[in-house]
C-alpha positions in Angstrom: -51.1 -12.0 67.4 -52.7 -15.2 66.1 -52.8 -13.7 62.6 -49.2 -12.8 62.9 -48.3 -16.4 63.7 -50.4 -17.6 60.8 -48.7 -15.3 58.3 -45.2 -16.2 59.7 -45.9 -19.9 59.2 -47.1 -19.2 55.7 -43.9 -17.4 54.9 -41.8 -20.1 56.5 -43.6 -22.7 54.4 -42.8 -20.8 51.2 -39.2 -20.5 52.3 -39.0 -24.2 53.0 -40.5 -25.1 49.6 -38.1 -22.7 47.8 -40.8 -20.2 46.9 -39.5 -17.4 49.1 -39.7 -15.0 46.1 -43.5 -15.2 46.5 -43.5 -14.6 50.3 -43.8 -10.8 50.2 -47.5 -10.5 51.1 -47.0 -13.1 53.9 -44.0 -11.5 55.6 -45.4 -7.9 55.2 -48.7 -9.0 56.7 -46.9 -10.7 59.5 -45.1 -7.5 60.6 -48.3 -5.5 60.3 -50.3 -7.9 62.3 -47.5 -8.1 64.9 -47.5 -4.3 65.1 -51.2 -4.2 65.8 -50.8 -6.9 68.4 -47.9 -4.9 70.1 -50.0 -1.8 69.9 -52.8 -3.5 72.0 -50.3 -4.8 74.6 -49.2 -2.1 77.2 -45.9 -3.8 77.7 -45.0 -4.1 74.0 -46.6 -0.9 72.8 -43.3 0.9 72.7 -42.0 -1.5 70.0 -44.9 -0.9 67.6 -43.1 1.6 65.5 -40.0 -0.5 65.1 -42.1 -3.4 63.9 -43.7 -1.0 61.3 -40.2 -0.1 60.1 -39.5 -3.8 59.6 -42.7 -4.0 57.5 -41.4 -1.1 55.5 -38.1 -2.8 54.9 -39.8 -6.0 53.8 -42.0 -4.0 51.4 -38.9 -2.3 49.9 -37.1 -5.6 49.5 -40.0 -7.3 47.7 -41.4 -4.4 45.7 -38.4 -2.0 45.2 -39.6 -0.6 41.8 -42.5 1.1 43.5 -40.3 3.2 45.7 -37.5 4.2 43.3 -39.3 6.3 40.7 -42.9 7.5 40.2 -43.8 8.8 36.7 -40.2 9.7 35.9 -39.7 11.4 39.3 -36.9 10.0 41.4 -38.3 9.5 44.8 -34.9 10.0 46.4 -35.7 13.7 45.9 -38.2 13.4 48.8 -35.5 12.6 51.3 -34.2 16.2 51.9 -37.7 17.8 52.4 -38.8 14.9 54.7 -35.7 15.4 56.9 -36.4 19.2 56.9 -39.9 18.5 58.1 -38.6 16.1 60.8 -36.1 18.6 62.0 -38.7 21.4 62.1 -40.7 19.1 64.3 -37.7 18.7 66.5 -37.4 22.4 66.7 -41.0 22.9 67.7 -40.5 20.6 70.7 -37.5 22.6 71.9 -37.0 26.1 73.3 -34.0 28.3 74.1 -34.4 27.1 77.7 -33.2 23.7 76.7 -29.8 25.2 76.0 -29.6 26.5 79.6 -28.4 23.0 80.5 -25.0 24.1 79.2 -24.7 26.6 82.0 -26.2 24.3 84.6 -24.0 21.3 83.8 -21.2 22.4 81.4 -18.9 19.5 82.5 -21.5 16.8 81.6 -22.4 18.5 78.3 -18.7 18.7 77.3 -18.0 15.1 78.2 -21.2 13.9 76.4 -20.6 15.8 73.2 -16.8 15.1 73.1 -17.4 11.4 73.8 -20.0 11.2 71.1 -17.8 12.8 68.4 -14.8 10.6 69.3 -16.2 7.2 70.2 -18.7 6.6 67.4 -16.6 7.9 64.5 -13.6 5.8 65.6 -15.7 2.7 66.0 -17.2 3.3 62.6 -13.8 3.8 61.0 -12.5 0.6 62.6 -15.5 -1.5 61.5 -15.4 0.0 58.0 -11.8 -1.1 57.6 -12.5 -4.6 58.9 -15.7 -5.1 56.9 -14.2 -5.8 53.5 -17.1 -4.0 51.9 -16.8 -1.9 48.7 -15.6 1.6 49.6 -19.0 3.4 49.3 -20.8 0.9 51.6 -17.9 1.0 54.1 -18.0 4.8 54.0 -21.7 4.6 55.1 -20.6 3.0 58.4 -18.3 5.9 59.0 -21.0 8.4 58.0 -23.5 7.2 60.6 -20.7 7.2 63.2 -19.9 10.9 62.5 -23.5 12.0 62.7 -25.0 13.9 65.7 -27.6 12.3 68.0 -31.3 12.7 67.4 -34.5 13.1 69.4 -34.9 9.4 69.8 -32.1 9.5 72.4 -34.2 11.9 74.5 -37.1 9.5 74.5 -34.9 6.6 75.5 -33.2 8.7 78.2 -36.6 9.5 79.7 -37.7 5.8 79.7 -34.3 4.7 81.2 -34.6 7.1 84.1 -31.5 8.9 82.9 -30.8 12.7 83.1 -33.4 14.0 80.6 -32.2 17.6 80.8 -28.6 16.6 80.1 -29.8 14.4 77.3 -31.7 17.2 75.6 -28.8 19.6 76.0 -26.2 17.2 74.6 -28.5 16.5 71.6 -29.0 20.2 71.0 -25.3 21.1 71.2 -24.2 18.1 69.1 -26.8 19.1 66.5 -25.6 22.7 66.4 -21.9 21.6 66.1 -22.7 19.0 63.4 -22.3 21.4 60.4 -18.7 21.8 61.3 -17.7 18.6 63.0 -19.6 16.0 60.9 -18.1 17.0 57.5 -14.6 17.4 58.9 -14.7 14.0 60.6 -16.1 12.3 57.5 -13.4 13.9 55.4 -10.7 12.8 57.9 -11.9 9.2 58.4 -13.8 8.4 55.1 -11.7 10.4 52.7 -9.7 7.3 51.7 -13.0 5.5 50.8 -14.9 8.2 48.8 -14.4 11.8 47.7 -15.8 14.2 50.3 -16.7 17.8 49.6 -16.6 19.4 53.0 -18.2 22.7 52.0 -21.1 21.1 50.2 -21.7 18.8 53.2 -21.7 21.7 55.6 -24.4 23.4 53.5 -26.4 20.2 53.3 -26.4 20.0 57.1 -27.3 23.7 57.4 -30.3 23.4 55.1 -31.5 20.0 56.5 -30.9 20.6 60.2 -30.0 24.0 61.4 -32.4 26.1 59.4 -35.5 23.9 60.0 -34.7 23.5 63.7 -34.2 27.3 63.9 -37.6 27.8 62.2 -39.1 25.3 64.7 -37.6 27.2 67.7 -39.1 30.5 66.3 -42.4 28.9 65.8 -42.4 27.4 69.3 -41.5 30.8 70.8 -44.4 32.7 69.2 -47.0 29.9 69.0 -46.2 28.1 72.3 -49.6 26.8 73.7 -51.5 28.1 70.7 -51.0 25.1 68.3 -51.4 22.0 70.6 -52.5 20.0 67.6 -49.0 20.4 66.1 -47.5 18.7 69.2 -49.7 15.7 68.5 -49.3 15.6 64.7 -45.5 16.2 64.4 -44.4 13.0 66.0 -46.7 11.0 63.7 -45.4 13.0 60.7 -41.8 12.4 61.8 -42.3 8.7 62.2 -44.0 8.4 58.8 -41.2 10.5 57.2 -38.6 8.2 58.6 -40.5 5.1 57.3 -40.7 6.6 53.8 -37.0 7.5 53.8 -36.1 3.9 54.8 -38.4 2.6 52.0 -36.6 4.7 49.4 -33.1 3.8 50.6 -33.7 0.1 50.9 -35.4 0.0 47.5 -32.5 1.8 45.9 -29.9 -0.4 47.5 -31.7 -3.7 47.4 -29.2 -5.6 45.3 -26.3 -4.5 47.5 -28.2 -5.2 50.7 -29.2 -8.8 49.6 -25.5 -9.5 49.0 -24.0 -8.1 52.2 -27.1 -7.7 54.4 -26.4 -10.0 57.3 -22.8 -8.9 57.8 -23.8 -5.2 57.5 -26.6 -5.7 60.1 -24.1 -7.4 62.4 -21.6 -4.5 62.0 -24.2 -1.9 62.6 -25.4 -3.8 65.7 -21.8 -4.0 67.0 -21.4 -0.2 66.3 -24.5 0.6 68.2 -23.8 -1.6 71.2 -20.1 -0.5 71.5 -21.4 3.1 71.6 -23.7 2.3 74.6 -20.9 0.4 76.4 -18.1 2.9 75.8 -20.4 5.9 76.4 -21.4 4.5 79.8 -17.8 3.9 80.8 -16.8 7.4 79.6 -19.1 8.7 82.2 -17.7 6.3 84.8 -14.2 7.4 83.8 -15.0 11.0 84.8 -16.8 9.8 88.0 -20.3 10.9 86.9 -23.4 9.7 88.6 -25.2 6.6 87.6 -28.0 8.7 86.1 -25.6 10.7 84.0 -23.7 7.6 82.9 -26.9 6.2 81.5 -27.3 9.4 79.7 -23.8 9.2 78.3 -24.5 5.6 77.0 -27.6 6.6 75.2 -26.3 9.9 73.8 -23.2 8.2 72.5 -24.8 5.1 71.1 -27.8 6.6 69.3 -27.3 8.6 66.0 -29.3 10.7 63.7 -29.9 8.2 60.9 -32.1 10.6 59.0 -29.4 13.2 58.7 -26.9 10.6 57.6 -29.3 9.4 54.9 -29.8 12.9 53.7 -26.0 13.4 53.4 -25.7 10.2 51.4 -28.4 11.4 49.1 -26.5 14.7 48.8 -23.5 12.8 47.6 -25.6 11.0 45.0 -24.8 7.6 46.7 -28.1 6.8 48.5 -28.0 3.1 47.3 -24.5 2.5 48.8 -23.4 5.1 51.4 -27.0 5.3 52.6 -27.4 1.6 53.5 -25.7 1.6 56.9 -27.7 4.7 58.1 -30.9 3.1 56.9 -30.2 -0.1 58.9 -28.8 1.8 62.0 -32.2 3.4 62.7 -34.3 0.3 63.2 -31.4 -1.5 65.1 -31.0 1.5 67.4 -34.7 1.7 68.2 -34.7 -2.0 69.2 -31.6 -1.9 71.3 -32.5 1.4 72.8 -36.0 0.2 73.8 -34.5 -2.9 75.4 -31.9 -0.9 77.3 -34.5 1.6 78.5 -36.8 -1.3 79.7 -33.9 -2.9 81.6 -32.7 0.4 83.2 -36.3 1.4 84.0 -36.6 -1.6 86.3 -33.2 -1.0 87.9 -33.4 1.7 90.6 -30.9 4.5 90.7 -28.7 4.2 93.8 -27.3 7.7 93.6 -28.2 10.0 96.5 -28.3 13.2 94.6 -31.8 14.5 93.4 -32.9 13.8 89.9 -32.4 16.6 87.4 -35.7 17.3 85.6 -36.2 18.5 82.0 -36.0 22.2 81.5 -39.2 23.8 80.1 
């Protein structure tokens, strides 16, 4: 942590003396040292990955040429296979029993999935129209709003003492519905910003999400308990994959991000926080328990940024449409971790027993 302070002071000195363009090594070293410090602190350990993502963003902003092309190969071509690997890992951590939650709590699943695909797209559409950004960047805000939720919401639900079984089921159902709902919502809400090919987008989601997750489910069914090493390796591979995707997107869209970065970050933060707030109160509206309301907040507010980035790449607009999804991921991880920490310390007052994860 002392080294982190040293590197931060060095970066601030360069900024104060108008040499910020030379501050890359200092700010990158600051984030890496901070990540190590967090890793060694039990209370801050959960934020380590988020700090590493910030290091990746700083690296992309200072050295973008290294992550755009390698020996005439466009590195954006790595995004789709990386997402497929991440989704395969998601599938290996699931089983058909996770979908039994639909039968056990159909009302909660219906409210969660419906709220997710209504609240976040409409907030994204509103913010995109208010932003004043060029159409492609504004469309990226809508794109992340129309995406399903990802596995990160399940981790946050667990930490927040929410209904983990319900969280897993909502994530699974929203992911399965995404090939139909995501392209249609984007066409409806972002069609005035950019041209949307619904059928192409449906196929992109199928090959990036549904097929890999299906392969992961099959793998888990036949290899359950026989490949424990995979359970340990896949989360690390997934985290590394997301970091590489962010590196590529930020590098490609560096000039646009430097121009509109602060406002885009603010809008993404508002999008995320409004999702938590309205998701929680959608649960209260239908008189759900406190535990389930926490689940609604997390499932509505957290999105699958990797899928949104892959769809932006499929459109050939990774440097513009892909910016909001790339920013949403790190912002979501920070706010989700803070929310989980706060709720973890706040006891559940409901009298009904806790619903545990289905395995």
